[in-house]
C-alpha positions in Angstrom: 103.2 71.4 47.2 105.8 73.3 44.6 103.8 71.4 41.8 100.5 72.8 43.2 101.7 76.4 43.0 103.4 76.2 39.9 100.1 74.4 37.7 97.7 76.8 39.5 100.8 80.0 38.6 100.0 78.8 35.0 103.9 77.8 35.4 103.8 74.4 34.3 101.6 75.1 30.7 104.3 77.5 29.9 107.0 75.1 30.5 105.7 72.8 28.2 104.6 75.0 25.4 108.6 75.7 25.3 108.7 72.2 25.0 109.6 71.2 28.8 108.8 68.1 30.7 107.2 69.5 34.2 107.5 66.1 34.7 110.2 65.0 34.4 111.9 68.4 35.5 109.9 67.8 38.7 109.5 64.1 39.5 111.9 63.1 42.2 111.5 66.3 44.3 112.9 65.7 47.7 111.2 67.2 50.6 113.2 69.9 51.5 113.9 70.9 47.7 110.3 71.1 47.2 109.9 73.2 50.1 112.4 75.8 49.5 111.3 76.3 45.5 107.7 76.0 46.8 108.2 78.8 49.5 111.4 80.5 49.2 111.8 81.2 45.9 109.7 83.4 43.7 108.4 81.6 40.0 107.0 84.3 36.9 106.8 84.0 33.6 108.2 86.7 32.1 108.1 88.8 28.6 111.4 88.4 26.7 111.5 89.9 23.7 115.4 89.5 22.7 116.0 87.7 19.3 116.3 84.1 19.0 114.1 83.7 22.3 111.1 81.2 21.2 108.1 82.3 22.3 108.5 85.5 23.7 108.9 84.8 27.6 111.5 83.5 30.2 110.3 81.4 32.8 112.2 82.9 35.7 113.0 81.5 39.4 114.0 83.9 41.9 115.2 83.5 45.4 114.9 85.6 48.5 118.0 85.6 50.0 120.9 85.9 47.1 123.6 85.2 49.1 122.5 81.2 49.7 120.4 80.3 46.1 120.5 81.2 42.8 118.1 82.8 40.2 117.1 79.9 37.6 115.6 80.5 34.2 114.0 78.2 32.0 113.9 79.2 28.2 114.0 77.7 24.5 116.0 79.6 21.9 116.2 78.7 18.7 114.2 75.0 19.2 116.9 74.2 21.9 115.9 74.4 25.9 118.2 76.1 28.4 118.9 76.5 31.6 120.2 78.7 33.1 122.1 79.4 37.1 123.3 82.8 37.9 124.6 83.9 41.0 125.4 86.9 42.3 128.5 85.9 43.4 131.2 83.9 41.4 131.0 80.2 42.0 133.6 77.9 40.5 131.1 76.2 37.8 130.0 79.6 36.1 131.4 80.7 32.5 129.7 84.1 32.2 128.9 86.8 33.4 126.5 89.5 32.4 125.5 93.2 33.8 121.4 93.7 33.5 120.7 96.9 33.4 118.0 98.3 36.3 116.1 100.0 33.2 115.8 96.5 30.8 112.7 95.5 30.0 112.9 91.9 29.4 113.3 90.3 32.8 111.7 90.7 36.4 112.3 94.0 38.4 114.4 91.8 40.7 117.5 91.0 39.3 117.8 94.0 36.8 120.1 96.6 38.2 122.9 93.7 39.5 125.8 91.9 37.9 125.3 88.3 37.5 127.8 85.2 37.2 126.3 82.3 35.8 126.4 78.8 33.8 124.2 77.0 31.6 123.1 73.5 32.9 122.4 71.0 31.0 120.1 69.4 33.9 116.5 71.3 33.5 115.7 69.8 37.3 115.8 73.3 39.5 119.1 73.0 41.1 118.9 73.4 44.7 116.1 70.0 44.0 118.2 67.4 43.1 
């Protein structure tokens, strides 16, 4: 279900163009993880013109429930693949924090005007689908 949605929305091809392997990222999705990311998340390719971002876009998975779920982003910077997990409340794994202003032009509207706690995840698979 999820991979069909991501294929139709051209997210898989955008991930591949950045250097990610969608086959590895989504290979061992559980049924519950597939349903979660297909039904409770909105996937979007967002323009991002921050210096150092390769190809000037980021792939975002934006949840419908900020209390239980996390926003995730995948991008390449200087050829390095990056996966961030961003939370409204500070999780034990969080190492950094950022405020994204409401007038920001490099992030989706749903996450603007909010304070985020986050960490860089070495595992490129969606966090709740492992």
